[in-house]
C-alpha positions in Angstrom: 139.1 161.9 69.7 141.1 158.9 70.9 142.6 156.8 68.1 143.8 153.3 68.5 145.8 150.9 66.5 145.9 147.2 67.0 149.4 145.9 68.1 150.8 142.5 69.0 152.7 142.4 72.2 155.3 139.9 73.0 155.4 138.6 76.4 157.1 135.7 78.3 155.3 133.0 80.1 156.7 130.8 82.9 157.2 127.2 81.7 159.2 125.4 84.3 162.4 125.5 86.4 165.2 123.1 85.9 168.1 122.1 88.2 171.3 124.0 87.5 173.2 120.9 88.3 171.5 118.0 86.5 169.1 119.9 84.2 166.0 118.0 85.4 162.7 119.7 86.0 162.4 120.6 89.7 158.6 120.1 89.7 158.1 117.2 87.3 154.8 116.0 88.8 152.5 119.0 88.8 151.8 120.1 92.4 154.5 118.0 93.9 157.5 120.3 94.8 161.1 119.1 95.2 162.9 122.3 94.8 165.8 124.1 96.6 166.6 127.7 95.9 170.0 129.0 97.1 171.1 132.6 96.9 174.0 134.6 98.1 174.0 138.4 98.0 177.0 140.6 98.8 178.0 144.2 98.4 176.9 147.5 99.9 173.4 147.5 101.4 171.6 150.1 99.3 168.3 150.6 97.5 170.4 150.7 94.3 171.1 147.1 93.3 174.2 148.2 91.3 176.2 147.9 94.5 175.4 144.3 95.2 176.2 140.9 93.5 173.9 138.0 93.7 174.4 134.4 92.9 171.2 132.4 92.6 171.0 128.6 92.1 167.9 126.4 91.5 168.3 122.7 92.1 166.2 119.6 92.6 166.1 117.9 96.0 168.0 115.0 94.8 171.0 117.1 93.9 170.7 119.1 97.1 170.8 115.9 99.1 173.6 114.5 97.0 175.9 117.6 96.8 174.9 120.2 99.5 173.8 118.2 102.6 177.2 116.3 102.8 179.0 119.7 102.5 176.8 121.1 105.4 177.5 118.0 107.5 181.2 118.3 106.9 181.0 122.0 108.1 179.6 120.6 111.4 176.0 121.5 110.9 173.4 119.0 112.3 171.3 118.6 109.2 167.8 117.2 110.1 164.5 117.3 108.2 161.3 118.2 110.2 
């Protein structure tokens, strides 16, 4: 015979994503998206992630345009939106 007991499980639920620079919500208007995700991974290419380090940054489009685009242009990249 199977026996069961009632349990309460704690879980996490996604709420929102904020910009790591200014702290504002990156999707403040429902379905409108103004989000940039940057990540850099380095280390030994392996199935075991313990050999790699990752830096991930979430930011709003405003901070991307203010802080990152000028740096890309200074590096010689031709930054154009399509």
